[in-house]
C-alpha positions in Angstrom: -190.3 -104.0 8.4 -187.7 -101.1 9.1 -189.0 -97.8 8.6 -187.5 -94.2 7.8 -188.5 -93.0 11.5 -186.3 -95.5 13.1 -183.1 -93.3 11.7 -181.4 -91.1 13.6 -179.2 -88.4 11.3 -176.7 -86.9 12.9 -174.9 -84.1 11.2 -171.0 -83.1 12.2 -170.5 -79.7 12.3 -166.6 -80.0 12.1 -163.9 -78.5 13.8 -162.1 -75.0 13.6 -162.7 -74.9 9.9 -159.1 -73.7 9.8 -159.3 -74.3 6.2 -162.2 -71.1 5.7 -160.7 -68.6 7.7 -161.4 -65.7 7.9 -165.3 -66.9 6.6 -165.0 -69.1 10.2 -163.3 -66.6 12.4 -166.7 -65.6 14.1 -168.9 -68.8 12.6 -169.1 -72.6 12.0 -168.2 -74.2 8.9 -171.6 -75.0 8.4 -173.1 -71.3 9.5 -171.3 -70.0 6.4 -173.8 -68.7 3.5 -174.0 -70.0 0.2 -175.7 -69.4 -2.6 -176.5 -65.4 -1.3 -179.1 -66.6 1.0 -178.5 -70.3 2.4 -176.3 -71.4 4.6 -173.6 -74.9 4.4 -176.2 -76.5 7.3 -179.5 -76.1 5.1 -178.3 -78.4 2.4 -178.0 -82.1 4.4 -180.5 -81.1 6.7 -182.9 -80.5 3.7 -181.9 -84.1 2.0 -182.9 -85.4 5.3 -186.2 -83.6 5.6 -187.2 -84.1 1.6 -186.3 -87.8 2.3 -188.5 -88.1 5.6 -186.2 -88.3 8.4 -187.2 -86.2 10.7 -185.4 -86.5 13.6 -181.6 -84.5 13.3 -179.2 -84.1 15.4 -176.3 -81.5 14.4 -172.5 -81.5 16.4 -171.1 -78.5 17.0 -168.3 -77.2 19.3 -166.5 -73.7 17.7 -167.8 -70.7 17.1 -171.7 -72.0 17.3 -173.5 -69.0 18.0 -174.9 -68.3 14.4 -175.6 -71.8 13.9 -177.5 -72.3 17.2 -179.2 -69.1 15.7 -180.0 -70.0 11.9 -181.5 -73.7 13.6 -183.3 -71.7 16.2 -185.1 -69.6 13.9 -185.6 -72.4 11.2 -186.6 -75.6 12.1 -189.1 -75.8 13.7 -191.9 -78.7 13.7 -195.2 -78.6 14.5 -197.0 -80.2 17.9 -198.6 -82.5 15.5 -195.1 -83.8 14.3 -192.5 -85.9 16.2 -189.4 -84.3 14.5 -186.8 -82.5 15.6 -183.7 -80.3 15.0 -181.3 -80.3 17.9 -178.0 -79.0 18.6 -175.5 -81.3 20.6 -172.7 -79.4 21.6 -169.4 -80.5 23.1 -169.8 -80.5 26.6 -167.8 -81.6 29.7 -169.1 -84.5 31.5 -167.9 -86.8 34.6 -166.6 -89.4 31.9 -164.9 -86.3 29.7 -163.4 -83.3 29.7 -162.4 -83.4 26.5 -163.2 -81.6 23.2 -164.5 -83.8 20.1 -160.8 -85.1 18.8 -162.5 -86.1 15.4 -165.7 -87.2 13.6 -165.7 -90.7 15.3 -165.1 -89.2 18.9 -167.9 -86.8 18.5 -170.6 -89.1 17.9 -168.9 -91.6 21.0 -169.0 -88.4 23.1 -172.9 -88.4 22.1 -173.7 -92.0 22.4 -176.1 -91.4 25.5 -178.3 -89.2 23.6 -178.2 -91.3 20.5 -179.3 -94.4 22.6 -181.8 -92.2 24.2 -183.7 -91.7 21.0 -184.3 -95.4 20.8 -183.2 -95.1 16.9 -182.4 -98.5 15.1 -180.5 -96.8 12.9 -178.3 -93.8 12.0 -177.4 -91.8 9.6 -173.7 -89.6 9.9 -173.5 -86.8 7.4 -171.2 -84.1 7.4 -172.5 -80.2 7.6 -169.8 -78.8 4.8 -171.1 -80.5 1.3 -173.1 -79.2 -1.3 -175.6 -82.1 -2.7 -179.1 -83.1 -3.5 -179.5 -87.1 -2.2 -182.3 -89.1 -1.4 -181.3 -91.1 2.0 -184.3 -93.3 1.8 -182.9 -94.8 -1.1 -180.3 -95.2 1.0 -181.9 -96.8 3.6 -183.9 -99.3 1.7 -180.6 -100.7 -0.1 -179.1 -100.9 3.7 -182.1 -102.9 4.5 -182.5 -104.8 1.5 -178.7 -106.0 1.5 -178.9 -106.7 5.5 -175.8 -104.6 5.7 -174.5 -103.6 9.0 -172.8 -100.5 8.0 -173.5 -98.8 4.5 -170.9 -96.0 2.9 -172.2 -94.0 -0.1 -170.0 -94.4 -2.7 -169.2 -91.5 -6.0 -167.3 -92.8 -9.0 -163.8 -91.3 -8.7 -161.2 -89.9 -12.1 -158.2 -91.6 -11.6 -156.4 -87.9 -11.6 -158.7 -87.6 -8.7 -157.7 -90.4 -6.6 -154.9 -89.2 -4.6 -157.5 -86.6 -3.1 -160.6 -89.6 -1.9 -160.5 -92.4 0.5 -161.0 -95.2 -2.4 -162.9 -98.3 -1.5 -162.9 -101.4 -3.3 -166.6 -102.7 -4.0 -167.4 -106.7 -4.5 -169.4 -107.9 -7.5 -172.1 -108.5 -4.4 -171.7 -105.0 -3.5 -169.7 -105.3 0.0 -166.6 -103.2 0.2 -163.6 -105.6 0.7 -160.7 -102.8 1.3 -160.1 -99.4 1.5 -157.0 -97.2 0.8 -156.8 -93.6 2.3 -155.5 -91.6 -1.0 -153.4 -93.6 -2.6 -150.7 -92.0 -4.7 -149.2 -95.4 -6.1 -150.7 -96.9 -9.5 -149.6 -100.1 -8.4 -151.7 -99.6 -5.8 -154.7 -97.7 -7.5 -154.9 -101.1 -9.7 -156.2 -103.0 -6.6 -158.9 -100.7 -5.7 -160.6 -100.4 -9.2 -163.7 -101.0 -8.5 -166.0 -99.7 -12.3 -165.1 -100.9 -15.9 -165.7 -97.3 -16.6 -161.9 -96.9 -17.5 -162.4 -92.9 -17.3 -163.9 -93.4 -13.4 -162.3 -96.5 -12.6 -162.6 -95.7 -8.8 -165.3 -95.6 -6.1 -164.5 -92.8 -3.2 -166.3 -92.2 -0.2 -168.4 -88.8 0.3 -168.3 -89.5 3.9 -171.6 -90.5 4.0 -172.5 -93.4 6.8 -175.5 -95.5 7.8 -174.7 -97.7 10.4 -177.1 -100.3 12.7 -177.1 -98.3 16.1 -175.9 -101.4 17.9 -172.7 -102.1 15.2 -172.1 -98.1 15.9 -172.1 -98.5 19.5 -169.9 -101.6 19.6 -166.9 -99.9 17.1 -167.1 -96.5 19.4 -166.5 -98.7 22.6 -164.4 -101.6 21.5 -161.9 -99.2 20.1 -161.8 -95.9 22.2 -158.8 -94.1 20.5 -160.2 -94.6 16.8 -161.2 -91.0 16.3 -162.0 -90.8 13.0 -164.9 -92.4 10.9 -163.1 -92.3 7.2 -159.7 -93.1 8.5 -160.0 -95.3 11.5 -163.7 -97.0 12.0 -164.7 -97.8 8.8 -161.5 -99.4 7.8 -161.7 -101.3 10.7 -165.4 -102.7 10.2 -164.5 -104.1 6.8 -162.4 -106.6 8.5 -165.3 -107.4 10.9 -168.7 -106.6 9.3 -170.9 -106.2 6.6 -170.1 -102.7 4.9 -171.7 -102.1 1.5 -171.0 -99.2 -0.7 -174.6 -97.3 -1.9 -173.7 -95.6 -5.4 -174.4 -92.2 -5.9 -173.7 -90.3 -9.5 -175.1 -86.9 -9.1 -173.4 -83.4 -8.3 -171.1 -83.5 -5.1 -168.9 -80.7 -3.8 -167.1 -81.2 -0.6 -166.4 -77.4 0.2 -163.5 -77.4 2.3 -161.4 -74.6 1.3 -161.0 -70.7 0.8 -160.8 -71.4 -3.0 -163.5 -74.4 -3.2 -165.9 -72.3 -1.6 -165.2 -69.6 -4.3 -165.2 -71.6 -7.2 -168.4 -73.3 -6.5 -170.8 -70.5 -5.4 -170.0 -69.2 -8.7 -170.4 -72.2 -11.2 -173.9 -71.4 -9.5 -174.1 -68.4 -11.3 -174.2 -70.4 -14.9 -177.0 -70.7 -16.9 -176.1 -75.0 -16.4 -175.9 -74.5 -13.1 -174.3 -77.6 -12.0 -176.9 -78.1 -8.6 -180.6 -76.8 -9.4 -182.1 -74.9 -5.9 -185.0 -74.3 -8.2 -186.0 -78.0 -7.6 -189.5 -77.9 -6.4 -190.1 -81.6 -5.5 -186.7 -82.0 -2.9 -186.4 -77.9 -2.3 -183.6 -76.2 0.0 -185.0 -74.9 2.9 -184.0 -71.7 5.1 -184.6 -69.3 7.1 -187.5 -67.3 5.9 -186.9 -63.4 5.9 -189.6 -60.7 5.6 -187.3 -58.6 3.0 -188.7 -56.7 0.2 -188.1 -57.1 -3.6 -184.8 -56.8 -4.6 -184.6 -52.6 -6.2 -182.1 -52.8 -9.8 -182.1 -49.2 -11.5 -180.4 -48.7 -14.6 -177.6 -51.7 -14.1 -176.0 -53.9 -16.4 -176.7 -57.9 -14.8 -175.3 -60.9 -16.5 -174.9 -64.5 -14.9 -175.8 -62.9 -11.4 -177.4 -65.0 -8.3 -179.6 -61.8 -6.9 -181.1 -62.3 -3.4 -184.2 -60.6 -1.7 -183.9 -56.9 -0.4 -180.5 -55.6 -2.0 -180.8 -52.0 -3.8 -178.5 -51.7 -6.9 -178.2 -48.6 -8.3 -176.4 -47.7 -12.1 -174.1 -51.1 -11.8 -172.2 -53.4 -13.9 -172.3 -56.9 -12.1 -171.0 -60.4 -13.8 -170.4 -63.7 -13.0 -171.1 -63.4 -9.1 -173.6 -63.8 -6.1 -175.2 -61.0 -4.9 -176.1 -61.9 -1.3 -179.6 -60.4 1.1 -179.9 -57.0 1.7 -177.0 -55.9 -0.7 -176.2 -52.4 -1.3 -174.2 -50.9 -4.3 -173.9 -47.7 -5.2 -173.7 -46.7 -8.8 -170.5 -46.4 -11.2 -169.1 -49.5 -9.0 -168.2 -53.0 -11.5 -168.2 -56.4 -9.8 -167.0 -59.5 -11.3 -166.4 -62.6 -10.2 -167.2 -62.3 -6.8 -169.1 -63.2 -3.8 -171.3 -60.7 -1.9 -172.8 -62.0 1.1 -174.6 -59.4 2.1 -176.5 -57.5 5.3 -177.8 -58.7 8.0 -180.1 -55.5 8.5 -180.6 -52.4 6.4 -178.7 -50.5 8.1 -175.3 -52.6 7.7 -172.4 -53.1 5.4 -172.6 -51.5 1.3 -170.7 -51.3 -1.4 -169.9 -46.9 -1.9 -169.5 -45.6 -5.6 -167.2 -46.0 -8.4 -165.5 -49.2 -7.3 -164.1 -51.9 -9.0 -164.3 -55.4 -7.2 -163.2 -58.7 -8.6 -162.0 -61.9 -8.0 -163.3 -61.6 -4.0 -165.4 -62.7 -1.2 -167.3 -60.5 1.2 -168.5 -61.0 3.8 -171.6 -60.5 5.4 -172.0 -56.6 6.8 -168.5 -55.4 4.9 -168.4 -51.4 4.4 -166.3 -50.4 1.2 -166.0 -46.6 0.9 -166.2 -45.3 -2.5 -163.6 -45.4 -5.2 -161.8 -49.2 -3.6 -160.4 -51.3 -6.4 -159.7 -55.2 -5.3 -158.6 -57.4 -7.8 -157.3 -61.4 -8.0 -154.1 -62.2 -7.2 -152.5 -65.1 -8.5 -153.3 -68.8 -7.7 -151.4 -69.7 -4.8 -151.1 -66.0 -2.9 -151.9 -66.2 1.1 -152.1 -63.1 2.7 -153.0 -61.7 5.6 -154.2 -57.7 6.2 -155.6 -55.8 9.2 -158.9 -56.0 7.2 -158.3 -58.2 4.6 -156.7 -61.3 3.8 -155.8 -63.4 0.4 -156.3 -67.8 0.2 -155.0 -69.6 -3.1 -155.6 -66.1 -4.8 -159.2 -64.7 -3.6 -159.3 -61.3 -1.9 -161.7 -62.4 1.3 -163.4 -59.4 3.2 -163.9 -60.2 6.7 -167.7 -60.2 8.4 -168.2 -56.1 9.5 -165.0 -55.2 8.5 -164.4 -51.8 6.7 -162.5 -50.2 4.0 -162.0 -47.3 3.4 -162.6 -45.2 0.5 -159.8 -45.3 -2.2 -158.5 -48.6 -0.9 -156.8 -50.5 -3.1 -156.0 -54.0 -2.8 -154.5 -55.6 -5.9 -151.2 -57.3 -6.8 -148.4 -54.9 -7.4 
């Protein structure tokens, strides 16, 4: 019988992360903090561990130092455990001096490492999605259907079809065709896979389980195919048995500043769409030895508050306050994400500030009487010390905003 020990998980670290800039100014996309104390990479790694898949490789390329540091600090199995979490960085070899050209090309350049693992199946995952998924169930479906490739699919509403790669799945579960981001209603009609009129389509989640020999064959036979979703999967549908595995839980692609902002703030709701409190399938991260947060004479409503914070006589609502944040008295914070500080002597927000509709990256220092307010949607601006992306004000890591500064629409 197939075993979960035969699966190698490969997590794609992404490219330059331009759409998440300036959060990716000094770090790779999977290393971007989320929910006050985690990083994006913690999501797929935790899903793997909770699914009993313990061999995990992370493919990285750009600004990967902080990601490497986080991985080495956090994911260390003991000497009696056969599992491992490794970083596979892009490197020049005799065969190739190029950087990764896409998702499939990144895996192609690591075929020697994949072969040496002896894995019979390779699970391809993205490093910038928020979801909780049991990959064990997907593997069991893959083996039961005797599939060459299994693609995780999610129901998609008609109005969202132009944003997804849409897959046509037949009654037996086999995927028969694929269309990338269809806008023509006539084309869309040919890809209806569900009887639900509100969500008639199935979209690819960018999660693929390959038989290793099939993966190697496709990567070798189509050397110019650099992307899984756009190249490899559409080609494989023509020649191999490709099946769709249903997933109908919460799943969010965090690819832009706006999606990052809205996804984080949704977590502060009493009815948060994603539950970080699931004891049976926890999300793991770096263990920090920080004191409990202290809150003095303050009003907090719908706030995610991480450990090690000091808050004095403030009003905070619909916001995330990350690890080690320090907030001075008289400050008002609304609809904002504070990523906190790497140590107690770095960063902090001064007194009598008003911060609204903003993302403050790690170690940011805000002087007294600073005002930050959101800009209209679709507005982008660059400043020496701050940015606006789709109306959201972003203060980059380690930036200092002088006292009395006003960042707001005229």
